[in-house]
C-alpha positions as a Markdown table, in Angstrom:
| # | Residue | x | y | z |
|---|---|---|---|---|
| 1 | Met | 143.6 | 78.4 | 98.9 |
| 2 | Glu | 139.9 | 78.1 | 98.2 |
| 3 | Ile | 137.1 | 80.7 | 98.5 |
| 4 | Ile | 133.4 | 80.0 | 99.1 |
| 5 | Leu | 131.3 | 82.9 | 97.7 |
| 6 | Thr | 127.8 | 82.4 | 98.9 |
| 7 | His | 124.4 | 84.0 | 99.1 |
| 8 | Gly | 123.5 | 85.3 | 102.6 |
| 9 | Asp | 120.2 | 83.6 | 103.1 |
| 10 | Leu | 119.7 | 80.3 | 105.0 |
| 11 | Asp | 120.0 | 78.2 | 101.8 |
| 12 | Gly | 123.3 | 79.8 | 100.9 |
| 13 | Leu | 124.7 | 79.8 | 104.4 |
| 14 | Thr | 123.9 | 76.2 | 105.2 |
| 15 | Ser | 125.3 | 75.2 | 101.8 |
| 16 | Ala | 128.5 | 77.0 | 102.5 |
| 17 | Ala | 128.8 | 75.4 | 105.9 |
| 18 | Ile | 128.8 | 71.9 | 104.5 |
| 19 | Val | 131.4 | 72.8 | 101.9 |
| 20 | Tyr | 133.5 | 74.6 | 104.5 |
| 21 | Asp | 133.4 | 71.6 | 106.8 |
| 22 | Val | 134.5 | 69.2 | 104.0 |
| 23 | Leu | 137.3 | 71.5 | 102.9 |
| 24 | Val | 138.6 | 72.1 | 106.4 |
| 25 | Cys | 138.6 | 68.4 | 107.1 |
| 26 | Lys | 140.8 | 68.0 | 104.1 |
| 27 | Gly | 143.2 | 70.5 | 105.5 |
| 28 | Glu | 142.4 | 73.2 | 102.9 |
| 29 | Lys | 142.9 | 76.9 | 103.7 |
| 30 | Val | 139.4 | 78.5 | 103.1 |
| 31 | Ser | 138.0 | 82.0 | 103.0 |
| 32 | Ile | 134.2 | 82.7 | 103.0 |
| 33 | Arg | 132.6 | 85.7 | 101.4 |
| 34 | Ile | 129.0 | 86.8 | 100.9 |
| 35 | Ala | 127.4 | 88.2 | 97.7 |
| 36 | Gln | 124.0 | 88.7 | 96.0 |
| 37 | Pro | 123.2 | 88.4 | 92.3 |
| 38 | Phe | 123.2 | 92.1 | 91.6 |
| 39 | Asn | 126.7 | 92.6 | 93.2 |
| 40 | Leu | 128.3 | 89.3 | 92.2 |
| 41 | Tyr | 130.5 | 90.9 | 89.7 |
| 42 | Gln | 131.9 | 93.3 | 92.4 |
| 43 | Ala | 132.7 | 90.4 | 94.7 |
| 44 | Leu | 134.4 | 88.6 | 91.8 |
| 45 | Arg | 136.4 | 91.6 | 91.0 |
| 46 | Glu | 137.9 | 91.6 | 94.5 |
| 47 | Ile | 138.6 | 87.8 | 94.2 |
| 48 | Arg | 140.2 | 88.3 | 90.8 |
| 49 | Ser | 143.0 | 90.3 | 92.5 |
| 50 | Ile | 144.0 | 87.3 | 94.6 |
| 51 | Asn | 147.0 | 85.3 | 93.4 |
| 52 | Lys | 147.3 | 81.5 | 93.8 |
| 53 | Leu | 143.6 | 80.8 | 94.2 |
| 54 | Glu | 143.1 | 77.1 | 93.6 |
| 55 | Lys | 139.3 | 76.9 | 93.6 |
| 56 | Leu | 136.3 | 79.2 | 93.8 |
| 57 | Trp | 132.9 | 77.9 | 95.0 |
| 58 | Ile | 129.9 | 80.0 | 94.0 |
| 59 | Met | 126.9 | 79.0 | 96.1 |
| 60 | Asp | 123.2 | 79.8 | 95.6 |
| 61 | Ile | 123.8 | 83.0 | 93.6 |
| 62 | Gly | 121.6 | 83.3 | 90.5 |
| 63 | Ile | 122.8 | 85.2 | 87.5 |
| 64 | Asp | 121.4 | 88.7 | 87.2 |
| 65 | Glu | 120.9 | 89.6 | 83.6 |
| 66 | Ala | 121.4 | 93.3 | 84.2 |
| 67 | Thr | 125.0 | 92.7 | 85.4 |
| 68 | Trp | 125.8 | 89.5 | 83.5 |
| 69 | Arg | 128.3 | 91.1 | 81.1 |
| 70 | Asn | 130.4 | 92.5 | 84.0 |
| 71 | Thr | 130.1 | 89.1 | 85.9 |
| 72 | Arg | 131.2 | 87.2 | 82.8 |
| 73 | Asn | 134.3 | 89.4 | 82.4 |
| 74 | Glu | 135.3 | 88.9 | 86.0 |
| 75 | Leu | 134.8 | 85.1 | 85.7 |
| 76 | His | 137.1 | 85.1 | 82.6 |
| 77 | Gly | 139.7 | 87.0 | 84.5 |
| 78 | Ile | 139.6 | 84.6 | 87.4 |
| 79 | Leu | 139.7 | 81.5 | 85.1 |
| 80 | Ser | 142.7 | 83.0 | 83.2 |
| 81 | Lys | 144.8 | 82.6 | 86.4 |
| 82 | Gly | 144.1 | 78.9 | 86.5 |
| 83 | Thr | 141.5 | 78.9 | 89.2 |
| 84 | Arg | 138.8 | 76.2 | 89.0 |
| 85 | Ile | 135.2 | 77.5 | 89.5 |
| 86 | Ile | 132.4 | 75.3 | 90.8 |
| 87 | Trp | 129.0 | 76.9 | 90.7 |
| 88 | Val | 126.2 | 75.3 | 92.7 |
| 89 | Asp | 122.7 | 76.8 | 92.2 |
| 90 | His | 119.0 | 76.2 | 91.7 |
| 91 | His | 117.9 | 79.4 | 90.0 |
| 92 | Val | 116.6 | 79.1 | 86.5 |
| 93 | Ala | 118.4 | 82.3 | 85.5 |
| 94 | Thr | 121.7 | 80.5 | 86.0 |
| 95 | Leu | 120.7 | 77.4 | 84.1 |
| 96 | Lys | 119.9 | 79.6 | 81.0 |
| 97 | His | 123.6 | 80.3 | 80.8 |
| 98 | Phe | 124.6 | 76.6 | 81.2 |
| 99 | Leu | 126.2 | 76.3 | 77.7 |
| 100 | Glu | 128.1 | 79.6 | 78.2 |
| 101 | Leu | 129.4 | 78.6 | 81.6 |
| 102 | Ser | 130.4 | 75.2 | 80.3 |
| 103 | Glu | 132.3 | 76.7 | 77.4 |
| 104 | Met | 134.2 | 78.9 | 79.9 |
| 105 | Gly | 135.2 | 75.8 | 81.8 |
| 106 | Ile | 133.0 | 76.4 | 84.9 |
| 107 | Thr | 131.5 | 73.3 | 86.6 |
| 108 | Leu | 127.7 | 73.9 | 87.2 |
| 109 | Leu | 125.8 | 71.7 | 89.6 |
| 110 | Phe | 122.1 | 72.5 | 89.3 |
| 111 | Glu | 118.7 | 71.4 | 90.5 |
| 112 | Ser | 115.6 | 73.5 | 90.1 |
| 113 | Glu | 113.1 | 71.4 | 92.1 |
| 114 | Arg | 114.6 | 72.1 | 95.5 |
| 115 | Cys | 117.5 | 74.3 | 96.5 |
| 116 | Thr | 121.3 | 74.6 | 96.7 |
| 117 | Val | 121.7 | 72.9 | 100.1 |
| 118 | Thr | 119.8 | 69.9 | 98.7 |
| 119 | Ile | 122.4 | 69.5 | 95.9 |
| 120 | Ile | 125.3 | 70.0 | 98.4 |
| 121 | Gly | 123.8 | 67.5 | 100.8 |
| 122 | Lys | 123.5 | 64.8 | 98.1 |
| 123 | Ala | 127.1 | 65.4 | 97.0 |
| 124 | Leu | 129.0 | 66.0 | 100.3 |
| 125 | Leu | 127.0 | 65.1 | 103.4 |
| 126 | His | 128.8 | 61.7 | 103.7 |
| 127 | Leu | 132.2 | 63.6 | 103.7 |
| 128 | Thr | 131.3 | 65.9 | 106.6 |
| 129 | Ser | 132.7 | 65.6 | 110.1 |
| 130 | Asp | 129.2 | 65.1 | 111.6 |
| 131 | Pro | 126.5 | 64.0 | 109.1 |
| 132 | Ser | 123.7 | 64.0 | 111.7 |
| 133 | Phe | 124.4 | 67.6 | 112.5 |
| 134 | Tyr | 124.5 | 68.7 | 108.8 |
| 135 | Lys | 121.3 | 66.9 | 108.1 |
| 136 | Lys | 119.7 | 69.4 | 110.4 |
| 137 | Leu | 121.4 | 72.2 | 108.4 |
| 138 | Ile | 120.0 | 70.8 | 105.2 |
| 139 | Ile | 116.5 | 70.9 | 106.6 |
| 140 | Ile | 117.1 | 74.5 | 107.9 |
| 141 | Gly | 118.3 | 75.6 | 104.4 |
| 142 | Glu | 115.4 | 73.9 | 102.6 |
| 143 | Val | 112.7 | 75.4 | 105.0 |
| 144 | Gly | 114.4 | 78.8 | 104.7 |
| 145 | Asp | 114.0 | 78.6 | 100.9 |
| 146 | Lys | 110.4 | 77.3 | 101.3 |
| 147 | Val | 111.0 | 74.0 | 99.5 |
| 148 | Arg | 110.3 | 72.0 | 102.7 |
| 149 | Arg | 107.9 | 72.5 | 105.6 |
| 150 | Val | 108.2 | 71.5 | 109.2 |
| 151 | Gly | 105.4 | 71.6 | 111.8 |
| 152 | Asp | 105.4 | 74.0 | 114.7 |
| 153 | Lys | 106.0 | 71.1 | 117.0 |
| 154 | Asp | 109.2 | 70.0 | 115.2 |
| 155 | Pro | 112.3 | 70.8 | 117.3 |
| 156 | Leu | 113.8 | 72.7 | 114.4 |
| 157 | Tyr | 110.8 | 75.0 | 113.9 |
| 158 | Ser | 111.7 | 77.6 | 116.5 |
| 159 | Ile | 115.4 | 77.4 | 115.6 |
| 160 | Ile | 114.6 | 78.2 | 111.9 |
| 161 | Glu | 112.4 | 81.1 | 113.0 |
| 162 | Val | 115.2 | 82.5 | 115.2 |
| 163 | Leu | 117.8 | 82.1 | 112.5 |
| 164 | Gly | 115.7 | 83.7 | 109.8 |
| 165 | Ser | 114.9 | 86.7 | 112.0 |
| 166 | Ser | 118.5 | 87.1 | 113.1 |
| 167 | Leu | 119.5 | 87.5 | 109.4 |
| 168 | Ala | 116.8 | 90.1 | 108.9 |
| 169 | Tyr | 118.1 | 92.3 | 111.8 |
| 170 | Met | 121.1 | 93.7 | 110.0 |
| 171 | Pro | 121.0 | 92.3 | 106.5 |
| 172 | Val | 124.3 | 93.9 | 105.3 |
| 173 | Asp | 126.3 | 92.5 | 108.2 |
| 174 | Asp | 128.2 | 89.9 | 106.2 |
| 175 | Ala | 130.7 | 89.3 | 109.1 |
| 176 | Phe | 127.8 | 88.0 | 111.2 |
| 177 | Lys | 126.9 | 85.6 | 108.4 |
| 178 | Val | 130.4 | 84.3 | 108.0 |
| 179 | Asn | 130.7 | 83.9 | 111.8 |
| 180 | Leu | 127.4 | 81.9 | 111.7 |
| 181 | Ile | 128.9 | 79.5 | 109.2 |
| 182 | Lys | 132.0 | 79.1 | 111.3 |
| 183 | Met | 130.0 | 78.5 | 114.5 |
| 184 | Trp | 128.0 | 75.8 | 112.9 |
| 185 | Val | 131.2 | 74.1 | 111.6 |
| 186 | Asn | 133.5 | 74.6 | 114.6 |
| 187 | Glu | 131.1 | 74.4 | 117.5 |
| 188 | Lys | 128.2 | 72.3 | 116.0 |
| 189 | Lys | 125.7 | 74.7 | 117.6 |
| 190 | Leu | 122.7 | 75.9 | 115.7 |
| 191 | Val | 122.1 | 79.1 | 117.6 |
| 192 | Asn | 123.8 | 81.2 | 120.4 |
| 193 | Asp | 122.9 | 84.2 | 122.5 |
| 194 | Glu | 123.8 | 86.8 | 119.9 |
| 195 | Ile | 121.6 | 85.1 | 117.3 |
| 196 | Val | 118.7 | 85.0 | 119.8 |
| 197 | Leu | 119.1 | 88.7 | 120.7 |
| 198 | Arg | 119.3 | 89.7 | 117.0 |
| 199 | Ala | 116.1 | 87.7 | 116.3 |
| 200 | Glu | 114.3 | 89.4 | 119.2 |
| 201 | Asn | 115.2 | 92.8 | 118.0 |
| 202 | Ala | 114.2 | 91.9 | 114.4 |
| 203 | Ile | 110.8 | 90.7 | 115.6 |
| 204 | Lys | 110.2 | 94.0 | 117.4 |
| 205 | Lys | 111.2 | 96.0 | 114.3 |
| 206 | Leu | 108.9 | 93.8 | 112.1 |
| 207 | Glu | 106.0 | 94.4 | 114.5 |
| 208 | Glu | 106.5 | 98.2 | 114.3 |
| 209 | Leu | 106.6 | 98.1 | 110.5 |
| 210 | Leu | 103.4 | 96.0 | 110.3 |
| 211 | Lys | 101.4 | 98.4 | 112.5 |
| 212 | Gly | 100.9 | 101.0 | 109.7 |
| 213 | Ile | 101.1 | 98.7 | 106.7 |
| 214 | Asp | 97.4 | 99.2 | 105.7 |
| 215 | Glu | 98.1 | 102.9 | 105.2 |
| 216 | Arg | 100.8 | 102.0 | 102.7 |
| 217 | Ile | 98.7 | 100.0 | 100.3 |
| 218 | Ile | 98.6 | 101.8 | 97.0 |
| 219 | Tyr | 96.6 | 99.2 | 95.1 |
| 220 | Ser | 94.4 | 96.2 | 96.2 |
| 221 | Gly | 92.7 | 94.2 | 93.5 |
| 222 | Asp | 91.1 | 90.7 | 93.6 |
| 223 | Lys | 94.4 | 89.0 | 93.1 |
| 224 | Ile | 97.2 | 91.5 | 93.7 |
| 225 | Ile | 98.1 | 93.9 | 96.4 |
| 226 | Ile | 100.9 | 96.6 | 96.2 |
| 227 | Ile | 102.6 | 98.2 | 99.2 |
| 228 | Asp | 104.7 | 101.4 | 98.9 |
| 229 | Leu | 107.5 | 101.6 | 101.5 |
| 230 | Arg | 109.9 | 103.6 | 99.5 |
| 231 | Asp | 110.4 | 106.2 | 102.2 |
| 232 | Val | 110.8 | 103.6 | 105.0 |
| 233 | Lys | 114.0 | 101.8 | 106.1 |
| 234 | Val | 112.7 | 98.3 | 105.5 |
| 235 | His | 115.7 | 96.5 | 104.0 |
| 236 | Gly | 115.9 | 93.0 | 105.5 |
| 237 | Tyr | 112.2 | 92.9 | 106.4 |
| 238 | Ala | 110.7 | 93.3 | 103.0 |
| 239 | Gly | 110.4 | 89.6 | 102.3 |
| 240 | Lys | 108.8 | 88.9 | 105.7 |
| 241 | Ile | 106.3 | 91.8 | 105.3 |
| 242 | Ala | 105.4 | 90.7 | 101.8 |
| 243 | Ser | 105.0 | 87.1 | 103.0 |
| 244 | His | 102.7 | 88.2 | 105.9 |
| 245 | Ile | 100.5 | 90.3 | 103.5 |
| 246 | Ala | 100.3 | 87.4 | 101.0 |
| 247 | Ser | 99.3 | 84.9 | 103.7 |
| 248 | Lys | 96.8 | 87.3 | 105.2 |
| 249 | Thr | 95.1 | 88.4 | 102.0 |
| 250 | Gly | 95.6 | 85.4 | 99.7 |
| 251 | Lys | 96.8 | 87.8 | 97.1 |
| 252 | Val | 100.1 | 88.2 | 95.3 |
| 253 | Ala | 101.9 | 90.8 | 97.4 |
| 254 | Leu | 104.3 | 93.3 | 95.9 |
| 255 | Leu | 106.3 | 95.6 | 98.2 |
| 256 | Ala | 108.4 | 98.5 | 97.0 |
| 257 | Phe | 111.3 | 100.1 | 98.9 |
| 258 | Asn | 114.5 | 102.0 | 98.2 |
| 259 | Thr | 118.0 | 101.3 | 99.3 |
| 260 | Asn | 119.6 | 104.3 | 97.6 |
| 261 | Ala | 118.6 | 107.4 | 95.6 |
| 262 | Tyr | 118.8 | 105.5 | 92.3 |
| 263 | Glu | 117.1 | 102.2 | 92.6 |
| 264 | Thr | 113.7 | 100.9 | 93.8 |
| 265 | Ile | 113.4 | 97.2 | 94.8 |
| 266 | Ile | 110.1 | 95.4 | 94.4 |
| 267 | Thr | 109.8 | 92.2 | 96.4 |
| 268 | Cys | 107.1 | 89.7 | 95.5 |
| 269 | Arg | 105.5 | 86.9 | 97.5 |
| 270 | Val | 102.9 | 84.5 | 96.0 |
| 271 | Pro | 100.5 | 82.7 | 98.4 |
| 272 | Pro | 100.2 | 78.9 | 97.8 |
| 273 | Ser | 96.6 | 79.4 | 96.6 |
| 274 | Arg | 97.8 | 81.5 | 93.6 |
| 275 | Glu | 99.6 | 80.5 | 90.3 |
| 276 | Phe | 102.0 | 83.2 | 89.4 |
| 277 | Asn | 105.6 | 82.5 | 88.2 |
| 278 | Ala | 107.4 | 85.5 | 89.9 |
| 279 | Ser | 110.9 | 84.2 | 88.9 |
| 280 | Lys | 109.9 | 84.5 | 85.2 |
| 281 | Ile | 107.6 | 87.5 | 85.1 |
| 282 | Leu | 109.4 | 89.9 | 87.4 |
| 283 | Pro | 112.8 | 89.8 | 85.8 |
| 284 | Glu | 111.4 | 90.1 | 82.3 |
| 285 | Leu | 109.5 | 93.2 | 83.4 |
| 286 | Ala | 112.6 | 94.6 | 85.1 |
| 287 | Glu | 114.7 | 94.1 | 81.9 |
| 288 | Lys | 112.1 | 96.1 | 80.0 |
| 289 | Tyr | 112.9 | 99.1 | 82.3 |
| 290 | Asn | 116.7 | 98.7 | 82.5 |
| 291 | Gly | 116.6 | 96.7 | 85.7 |
| 292 | Gly | 117.2 | 93.2 | 86.8 |
| 293 | Gly | 116.4 | 90.5 | 89.4 |
| 294 | Gly | 115.4 | 87.0 | 90.0 |
| 295 | Gly | 114.3 | 84.5 | 92.6 |
| 296 | His | 111.9 | 81.6 | 92.8 |
| 297 | Glu | 108.4 | 80.9 | 91.4 |
| 298 | Lys | 106.7 | 82.2 | 94.5 |
| 299 | Ala | 109.4 | 84.6 | 95.9 |
| 300 | Ala | 111.3 | 87.0 | 93.8 |
| 301 | Ser | 112.7 | 90.5 | 93.7 |
| 302 | Ile | 113.7 | 93.1 | 91.1 |
| 303 | Arg | 115.6 | 96.3 | 91.0 |
| 304 | Ile | 114.5 | 99.2 | 88.8 |
| 305 | Pro | 115.5 | 102.8 | 88.3 |
| 306 | Val | 113.5 | 105.0 | 90.8 |
| 307 | Thr | 112.1 | 107.0 | 87.8 |
| 308 | Met | 110.5 | 103.9 | 86.4 |
| 309 | Phe | 108.4 | 103.0 | 89.5 |
| 310 | Glu | 105.0 | 104.3 | 88.3 |
| 311 | Asp | 105.4 | 102.7 | 84.9 |
| 312 | Val | 106.3 | 99.3 | 86.5 |
| 313 | Ile | 103.3 | 99.5 | 88.9 |
| 314 | Lys | 101.0 | 100.1 | 85.9 |
| 315 | Glu | 102.5 | 97.0 | 84.3 |
| 316 | Phe | 101.8 | 94.9 | 87.4 |
| 317 | Arg | 98.2 | 96.0 | 87.5 |
| 318 | Lys | 97.8 | 94.9 | 83.9 |
| 319 | Leu | 99.3 | 91.5 | 84.8 |
| 320 | Glu | 96.6 | 90.9 | 87.4 |
| 321 | Ser | 94.3 | 89.2 | 84.9 |
| 322 | Gln | 97.0 | 86.5 | 84.3 |
| 323 | Ile | 97.0 | 85.4 | 88.0 |
| 324 | Lys | 95.0 | 82.3 | 88.7 |
């Protein structure tokens, strides 16, 4: 038996679909699971209890420094049972642990210039049951992770918009994400009626959230803008809202929201016109306040204790002078 443990965004899901197709074609028994960096260790703990697991694929999940010790312990436990682990990723946070992962016996496939589905495509596309179909998935994953652009006249443009919105509708619905992967592989369809309906509902919700967004701005400087949505149910839409604000204002957008009573999440989006390495600066700041996080140069998120919010916001305001 093999398990694919993947991130639940378009990059992670398209990557998992290609691996799933190749393994199914080989006659392997495969299970798919979804995880994020901050809860990776919890997913690994569940997997650790499984006997006779031949191989574990970890796809597009960057290492979260705040939980790395727990993650490492679970990885050791899985490896001790003779399971082979292949980790495919493009987050610099993972590369920083390359030597440690290698010494543990974990195979790391890494490329920082593009994204995970780019790596998987290069390695496995020729082994899939339908390379022309999976080429489309590679494009979808790359556009979803903002390492490729397609024009609005491209046939895939509207499909990518629909898929992205459908994932935002109920972000914790991992069963939907697993079913999406299986639909791609088994039916070779990019979207279906359920996906379209979810996307339509997500767009309506996003429009509602954007209506009062100006009233939620707690700081707006020349280069940075901060939005406070801690008392609003915004999970799944934070990235889209931050991207909208960054695009509209030309400023680095920081959006804060809560998912529970203990943690505040701050999502960052950097417009193309600005130079600000969010994947480096945000996690370093979070660690200073007993938090963690990661992402990409122009799109990252961190989790901090709710009590540290005001202090972190002050830090961000000080960082404004570093933004070009």
